[in-house]
C-alpha positions in Angstrom: -16.1 -3.3 6.5 -14.1 -0.2 7.8 -12.2 0.9 5.1 -8.3 2.4 5.9 -6.1 5.1 4.0 -2.7 3.8 3.8 0.1 6.8 3.6 3.6 6.6 3.5 6.8 7.3 2.0 9.6 5.8 -0.5 13.5 5.6 -0.3 15.6 7.8 -2.6 16.4 6.3 -5.8 13.6 4.7 -5.5 13.3 3.8 -9.4 16.6 1.9 -9.4 16.1 0.5 -5.6 13.0 -1.2 -6.9 13.3 -3.2 -9.4 14.0 -6.6 -7.6 10.9 -6.2 -5.7 8.5 -4.5 -7.9 7.6 -7.8 -10.5 6.8 -9.7 -6.8 5.2 -6.2 -5.3 2.5 -5.9 -8.4 1.4 -9.7 -8.2 0.9 -9.0 -4.3 -0.9 -6.2 -4.9 -3.0 -7.6 -7.7 -4.1 -10.9 -5.8 -5.0 -8.1 -2.7 -7.4 -5.9 -5.7 -8.6 -9.3 -6.6 -9.7 -10.5 -3.4 -11.3 -7.1 -2.6 -9.2 -5.6 0.3 -7.0 -3.6 -1.7 -9.6 -0.8 -3.6 -6.5 1.5 -4.7 -3.0 2.2 -4.6 -0.3 4.2 -6.3 2.6 6.5 -5.9 2.4 10.5 -6.1 3.9 11.6 -9.2 7.2 12.6 -7.7 7.6 9.2 -6.2 8.3 10.2 -2.5 4.8 8.7 -1.0 2.1 6.1 -1.7 -1.2 6.5 -1.1 -3.6 2.8 -0.9 -7.3 2.7 0.3 -8.1 -1.2 1.8 -11.6 -2.1 2.7 -10.5 -4.7 5.9 -12.4 -6.4 8.6 -9.6 -4.3 11.1 -6.4 -2.0 10.9 -4.3 -5.2 11.9 -5.2 -7.1 8.6 -3.7 -3.3 6.8 -0.8 -3.7 8.6 -0.2 -7.0 8.1 -0.4 -6.7 4.0 1.9 -3.7 4.3 4.3 -5.3 6.0 4.2 -8.7 4.2 4.6 -6.5 1.0 8.2 -6.5 -1.0 8.4 -3.3 -0.9 8.1 -2.9 3.1 10.0 -5.7 3.6 13.2 -4.5 0.7 13.0 -0.7 2.2 11.5 0.7 -0.7 8.8 1.8 1.4 10.2 3.6 4.4 7.6 5.0 6.5 3.5 4.6 6.7 0.2 5.2 9.0 -2.9 3.7 8.4 -5.7 5.3 9.6 -9.2 4.2 9.0 -10.9 6.6 7.0 -15.1 7.6 7.1 -16.2 7.5 3.2 -18.5 10.0 3.4 -19.0 9.8 -0.7 -18.8 7.3 -3.4 -19.2 3.2 -3.5 
């Protein structure tokens, strides 16, 4: 399957604003990871951006996962971009 890279941005005051959504957000990510579609995801150290790698059949699947996430629905993630990625090295 192709791999896709997610890059996106967080809202201001993310630590306070994310709290009502955090448990559901993390639970959903754990399920995606267990299902093998989400390889890795996390924020930059300054909490300004999110970065993730998906192993999915197509970009539409990744868009659906992102837009179904509580962080997207709750405006914690404020923008995102998905690009197909060519993995040159690694498993």
